[in-house]
C-alpha positions in Angstrom: 183.2 143.9 154.8 180.9 144.5 151.7 178.2 142.6 152.1 177.1 141.0 148.2 174.4 138.4 147.2 174.1 135.7 144.3 170.9 134.8 142.5 170.5 130.9 142.0 168.6 129.3 139.6 167.4 125.8 140.5 166.2 125.2 137.0 162.4 123.4 136.3 162.5 120.2 138.6 158.7 118.5 138.9 157.9 119.1 142.7 154.8 119.4 144.9 155.0 123.4 143.9 152.8 122.1 141.3 150.0 120.3 143.3 147.4 122.8 143.7 147.4 123.7 139.7 145.2 121.3 137.6 147.4 118.7 135.1 145.8 120.0 131.7 146.8 123.2 132.9 150.6 123.1 133.6 150.7 120.1 131.2 149.6 122.7 128.7 151.7 125.7 129.9 154.6 123.3 129.9 154.1 121.8 126.5 154.0 125.7 124.9 157.3 126.6 126.3 158.9 123.8 125.1 157.7 124.0 121.8 158.9 127.6 122.0 162.4 126.0 123.4 162.6 124.0 120.2 161.4 127.0 118.0 164.3 128.7 119.1 167.1 126.0 118.1 167.6 124.7 121.8 168.0 120.5 122.4 165.4 119.1 124.1 164.3 120.5 127.3 164.4 118.1 130.3 163.2 118.7 133.8 165.8 118.1 136.0 165.3 116.0 139.5 165.0 117.8 143.1 168.5 116.7 143.6 170.5 118.2 139.9 167.8 121.1 141.2 169.4 121.7 144.6 172.8 121.7 143.7 173.3 124.7 141.9 172.3 126.5 145.4 174.4 123.8 147.5 177.3 125.1 145.0 177.0 128.0 145.1 176.8 128.5 149.7 179.3 125.4 150.4 181.7 125.2 147.0 182.0 128.4 144.6 184.1 131.4 146.0 182.3 134.2 147.9 184.3 136.5 146.3 184.0 135.4 143.1 179.5 135.0 143.0 179.4 137.7 144.9 176.7 139.8 142.9 176.5 137.1 139.9 173.6 135.3 138.7 174.1 131.8 138.8 172.7 127.8 137.1 174.3 124.8 136.5 176.6 124.6 139.3 178.4 127.9 137.5 178.1 131.8 136.8 175.4 132.2 134.3 176.6 133.4 130.9 175.7 137.0 129.7 173.1 137.4 127.0 173.1 140.0 124.0 170.6 143.0 124.8 168.5 141.7 121.5 168.8 137.8 122.4 165.4 135.7 122.5 165.0 134.0 125.1 162.5 131.3 126.4 161.2 130.8 129.4 163.5 127.6 129.7 167.0 129.6 127.5 170.3 129.9 129.7 172.0 133.1 130.7 171.5 135.5 131.7 170.5 139.8 130.7 173.8 142.0 131.4 171.0 145.0 133.2 170.7 141.7 135.4 174.6 142.6 137.5 174.8 145.8 136.8 176.7 146.7 139.8 174.4 150.7 139.8 172.0 149.2 139.7 172.7 146.3 142.3 173.7 149.2 144.4 170.7 150.7 144.0 168.8 147.6 144.7 171.1 146.8 147.8 169.8 150.6 149.7 166.8 150.0 148.5 166.5 146.9 150.5 167.9 148.0 153.2 165.6 150.9 153.6 162.7 148.8 153.1 164.1 146.0 156.0 164.7 148.8 158.7 168.7 148.0 158.1 170.0 151.4 157.0 
């Protein structure tokens, strides 16, 4: 049986991970990313609660079919839609670049990870 994995994006969640960042630095960076998000024509951005952020990881690990999500990038309790190669994205953009689920690159990465961890 081949091993697969998936990547889950929990989204932007205000947690204690930012506790060591000066509030003004965090707020400035967040405001800048939010402005870029709006400039791309997206709806106003909303930060997720910790429970909302955990939902995709739990969905991928417990609910979703492993054969379906294996090798995929998941967000908002679904497999992320592929983006066009020339798509302009922000830090808050949904979707995934096609190279992220390229089977040839996935196989190369799997082999490299096995080498690095001694699991060859």
